[in-house]
RODO-2510 file (C-alpha; in nm, 4 decimals, decimal comma):
residues 69
     n   res          X          Y          Z
     1     x    -3,7583     1,3031     1,0518
     2     x    -3,5385     1,4464     0,7785
     3     x    -3,4425     1,3403     0,4275
     4     x    -3,0716     1,3596     0,3466
     5     x    -2,9505     1,3301    -0,0115
     6     x    -2,6109     1,2222    -0,1377
     7     x    -2,4399     1,1811    -0,4730
     8     x    -2,2967     0,8279    -0,4771
     9     x    -2,1174     0,5743    -0,6920
    10     x    -2,3863     0,3128    -0,6163
    11     x    -2,4850     0,2613    -0,9778
    12     x    -2,6384    -0,0832    -1,0323
    13     x    -2,8411    -0,3587    -0,8716
    14     x    -2,5256    -0,5383    -0,7586
    15     x    -2,4066    -0,2244    -0,5798
    16     x    -2,7467    -0,1812    -0,4165
    17     x    -2,7370    -0,5419    -0,2941
    18     x    -2,3955    -0,4803    -0,1342
    19     x    -2,5049    -0,1664     0,0511
    20     x    -2,8517    -0,2961     0,1513
    21     x    -2,7493    -0,5031     0,4580
    22     x    -2,5303    -0,2185     0,5878
    23     x    -2,7961     0,0530     0,5569
    24     x    -3,0774    -0,1752     0,6752
    25     x    -2,8854    -0,2635     0,9922
    26     x    -2,7801     0,0939     1,0738
    27     x    -2,9728     0,2249     1,3712
    28     x    -3,1366     0,5560     1,2859
    29     x    -3,1930     0,4803     0,9158
    30     x    -3,5708     0,4606     0,8791
    31     x    -3,5911     0,4340     0,5027
    32     x    -3,3563     0,4750     0,2064
    33     x    -3,3364     0,4393    -0,1691
    34     x    -3,0943     0,5002    -0,4546
    35     x    -3,2039     0,6426    -0,7881
    36     x    -2,9679     0,4543    -1,0203
    37     x    -3,1457     0,5884    -1,3302
    38     x    -3,0067     0,9413    -1,2892
    39     x    -2,6506     1,0430    -1,3749
    40     x    -2,5704     1,1479    -1,0160
    41     x    -2,6991     0,8216    -0,8550
    42     x    -2,8782     0,9999    -0,5697
    43     x    -2,9099     0,8196    -0,2360
    44     x    -3,1948     0,9501    -0,0193
    45     x    -3,1962     0,8517     0,3479
    46     x    -3,4819     0,9228     0,5893
    47     x    -3,3501     0,9531     0,9438
    48     x    -3,4444     1,1078     1,2717
    49     x    -3,1087     1,0876     1,4439
    50     x    -2,8148     1,0522     1,2053
    51     x    -2,6017     1,3310     1,0601
    52     x    -2,4875     1,3507     0,6994
    53     x    -2,1324     1,2589     0,8024
    54     x    -2,2571     0,9457     0,9835
    55     x    -2,4452     0,8334     0,6707
    56     x    -2,1370     0,8994     0,4547
    57     x    -1,9247     0,6884     0,6922
    58     x    -2,1827     0,4074     0,6729
    59     x    -2,1827     0,4126     0,2917
    60     x    -1,8014     0,4117     0,2912
    61     x    -1,7994     0,1035     0,5201
    62     x    -1,9979    -0,0712     0,2465
    63     x    -1,7238     0,0206    -0,0035
    64     x    -1,8880     0,3140    -0,1787
    65     x    -1,8497     0,6906    -0,1899
    66     x    -2,1078     0,9518    -0,0975
    67     x    -2,1111     1,3288    -0,0820
    68     x    -2,3886     1,5580     0,0313
    69     x    -2,6025     1,7374    -0,2245
***
């Protein structure tokens, strides 16, 4: 299990509610959260099988941007 962190533009509760069904239904995502209180809006994803690029593609499908930290 590894924790991957990304800087995102997921910056409010509405954004979190849009990305929630996508991340929750992605096989390989065990747990995730977004710290919307910090300037960089850090998304942390716990996964055992997904790469950083696969997580970025998933976030982009939800309509948001992500880049690795």
